[in-house]
N, C-alpha and C positions, 0 to 999 in steps of 0.2 A: 071099718079106712072104709076110706070115701075110694070112688074111682071115677075114670070114666073123666071126663072138660070138666069141673067143676075141682077137679083133685091137679089137674095140668093146670088148670090155672096159677091154683093156688104156688102151688111150682116153681110155675116160673114170673108169677111175682117176688116172689120169697134171693129166686137170683136176678132178676132184675135190682129189687132194692138192695143187697146183696156188693153186688158188683156197684151202682153208683156211689157207696161207701168207699167200699174199695179205687176207686176214681178220684175220686174227693181230693186225695193229698196229691197225687199225680196231678192235678187240670189246677189244684190251686197252686204248685209249685213253675207251672212252665206263665204263670201270669209273673214272675220276680225276674229283673236285670240289676246287671253290675249298675249302681251308678257313683258316684260322688255323695261320700259318706261323713264328712269329716264334723261336720256339727252333731250328729247322730251319737259319732263313733263319741268324743269329747259327753255327749249329756250316759251314754251309758257307762263311760268307765266313772262318772263322776260318782251313778248310785253303785253302781259293784264297788266301789272302795269308802260309801259313805257321807262322798265329802258334802256333804250343802253348804258349808261355810264359801269350799277352793273351787266350789261347780263350777260358774258363774254363767249357769244358765238360773233364766225361771219355771218354772214348771208353774202350768195354770190350768184353772178350767179341770176337765178330768183326770190330765196326770198330773196332778198336783195331790189326787188322790192317790194313784196306785203311785209318787217320787215318793210318800212318806215314809211309807213302807222299808222306803230303802234307803234314807239320805237319814235313817236319825239312827243312832247306836240300838240292839235287838239280839241281848245275845241266843233269844229264844230259835231268831230267822238262823243266826250263824251256824249254831249245836245244829239243826233241822237239817238243814241247806249243805252245810261239812262246807269244807273246805273249795275253793275255788278250782275250775279243771283245767277251765278253760271260756273261752267264747269267741262265737268266729261270724262274719257277718256272712250269709245267705241272700244277700237280692234286698231291693226294692221294691214290696211289693201295689202294683195300681190295678185298680177297681177289680173283685168279686167279693162273690156272697161274703166270705166275713172280712173282707176290708168294710166293707157297704155295709153292712153288720152293724158293727164295735164301731170304727172310729169313721161312720157320714162319709165312707166313701173317700177318706184323703187318701194318697200312698203313704203307705211306710215304709221303713227301713225297719230290715228284720233283722235279730238276732239270736243264732242258739247259741246260749248257756250252759254248759253243763258244772256242775257243781257236784261234791263225793257222791251225793246222797241224794239228788231230785237232776234234774235239765230244767229248764225255763226257755221261753222262745218271749225275748222281746219287739212291741214295735211298737216304732218312735218313730211320731209325726216331724220332716227334719222342725225348726222353728221356723215363723211367722214372722211377719217384717220388724215384727217387734223385738225378734231376740227370743223371743221366751217360747215353750214348749207345752202346747195346750192339749196335744191328744196323743195318748199312750196307753200301751194293752200287753200285760203281764202274764201269763198263763206259762201251767206248770205245762211240761211236756215238749217235744222234738217241734221244728219246724213244720215234718212233713204229718204230724198230730191235726191239723187244722182241720179236716173236712170232720174227722172224731169231734173234736170239741161243737161243732158250730154246728153237728148232730145234737151232742149234748143239751147244748140252748135251743135248739128249737128256730124256726123261721122267723119270727117274728115276734 
């Protein structure tokens, strides 16, 4: 067992690393503000209703890949998730490390969606001038898990 300055430095480093991980969700939550989110709320409803024909929104670019899973019938997905329990707008998130890395720095409306068996967080960037949604991210877990997800994905 090591003692002295070397062990103290390692203990300090470990404490700082844990503190940084622990602060990440709180720090990211502080970047969210409540704004008008009618367009993204309608897009979320389309996704959760699996209503590709009546949606009214075009999902293009990287958003089309994420939307594809939700807009088509998928009994395995529905069984794995369970019934929809609730969906809640938790704010619009502007630039932070997570948004910069995964949505090219575009502000996104954030929704916490609970199913019987899982929770998901939807990040939906409002439609562009063409009325289409080009950026969207859907990940497992609650919005407060953002820091942990960024830690898993790595900095770059």
